[in-house]
N, C-alpha and C positions, 0 to 999 in steps of 0.2 A: 388441508394445508394449502395456503396460497403460494404464489410464485416467489414472493420475497422471502418467506420463511424457508422454502425449499432451497432457494439460492443461498441463503445464509448458512444453512446446514452443510450444503455441498462445498461452499466456499471455505468454511472453517475446516472442513476435512482436508481440502487441498492445502490450506495454510499449515495445518499440522503436519501433513506429509512433507511439505517444503521445509519446515523447520527440522524434521527428522533427517532430511536429505543433507543438512549441513554437517551432520555427524560423519566422520570419515570411516565408512564401511568398505571402502575399496570397490571391488567388482560387485558387491552385493548392494551397493547404495541405491540403485534404482528399484530393486525388489523390496528392500526394507522400506523405502519411501512409499511405494505402492501399498504395501501391507499396512503401514502406519495410517495412510489415507483411509483405507477400508476399516481399520480398527477404530479410527476416530468416530466413524459413523455408528459402528456396531456397539462399542463399549460406552458411548455417551460423552466422549471428549468434545466432539463437534457441537452437540447441543449445549454443553456447558460453556464452551467458548462463545457460542452465539448468545447465550443468556447473559454472559458477563460483558462481552465487548459490543454486542449489537451486530447489525448487518455490516459486513466489511465493504469497503469501497472496491470498485472495479480495478482501480490502480493496484491495490494490494493483491487482489486475486491474480492480476496479470503478472505481477512480480513473483507470486507463488508458482504459477504455471511455468514461468521462465526458469525458476530454480529447479522444479521437478524435471524440466526438459534438459537439465544440466547446461544451461546457458551460463557460461563463465566469461568474464567476470559479471557479477550482478550489476544491472544498471543503477541500482541504489548504492553507489559508492560514496566516498566521503563527501565530496563537494555537493552532489545533489541532496544527500541526507542533511548536510549542514544548512543548505538553502531551505529545505522543507521544514527543518526545526525553527529557523528564524521566522519563516512565514507563519507556521503553526502557533508559535508563541504569541505573535501579534493577533492572529485570527481568533484563537481561543480566548485570549484576554478580552478582546473587544466583544466577542459573542457572549461571554459570561458577565458582561455588564460594566467593564472598565471603559468608561466613556459613553457617549450617547448614541454612537453609531453601531449598528448590529450587522456585521457582514454576512452572517448566516441567513438573514432575511433576503439578501440579494439572490440567493439560490432559488427562491420561489418564483421570482420574476427576473430571469437571468440574462436579459438582453445586454446590460452593461458588462456583466461578467463574461458573457460569450464574446463581446467585443474586445475585452481585455485578453482573452485567450488567443485571439487571432495573432497579435504580435509574438506571443509565446510560441505558437505553432510555426510561425515564420522563422523565428530564431532557431528553433529545433531543426527545421528543414535546412536553414543556412549552415548550421554547425554540423550537419549530417548526423544528428542524433536520431537515427531511424527507429530505434527501439522505443525511446521516449515519445516520439511522434506517433508511433503505432499505439502505444498505451493511451495517449491523449485521444486518438481517434476512436479507440474502443470505449473510452469513458464517454465521449460525446454521443456515440451511437447508443450506448446504454441509457443515457439520459433521454435521448430522442425516442427511445422505445416506450417511454411513459411509465415504466415500472418504478422509477425513483421520483419522488416528489420534489426533491431539492438537488440542485446540481452539485452542491458541496458534498452531499452524501456519496456521489459517484466518484468524486475526485480524491477525497481524503477522509480518513477516520482515525480515531485515537490509537488503534493498534498499528497503523502505518506510521504514525508519529513516534510511537514507542519503538518500533523497529528502526526508524531513522536515528533516534536517540542512542540505541544500542550500537549502531554502525559508527556514530561519531565518538562515543565513549571508547569503543574498542580501538579505534584508530589513535585516539589520544593516549590510551594506555600503552599501545605498541610504541608510539613515539617516546613516551616517558621512559619505558624500559630500554629502548635503544639509546637514549641519551645518557642513561645511568651506566650502561656497559662500556662506554667509550673511555 
């Protein structure tokens, strides 16, 4: 088993444990999340997720670790999730052939992409978004390690976009219900 396959299995086990940690178990939440992480590896949930979703991004794994560490509120709140969805819509549409420009190809020779991430990092620093800045630093260190061939694979993945969609839809449903009860 190579490093990327091992990373994918362990990462999906962490993600499954983080999803389990969202269920309100009270004082048992941490133990249930740890048991779910372990069971995901033993029973085959993590390999199934890895087969279906592919290798997760370091961004998603960092968010899962924060969830398991009981970091509240999650840094993937409504506004960051909405921004991620808007970007992902354009990114995946262009990557899948809508137009002649393929942004995914930029990830193989990422000098312009890295230059574009510099203002993002400065903005995160300026706004004191330390958690997001740390996640970006982890992403860049992961790419610099050489284990990922494309920078985009470190930054985002379809499961992260699905999670962002769930966050946005959940917030819209809460707003809709709140407006109906007035």
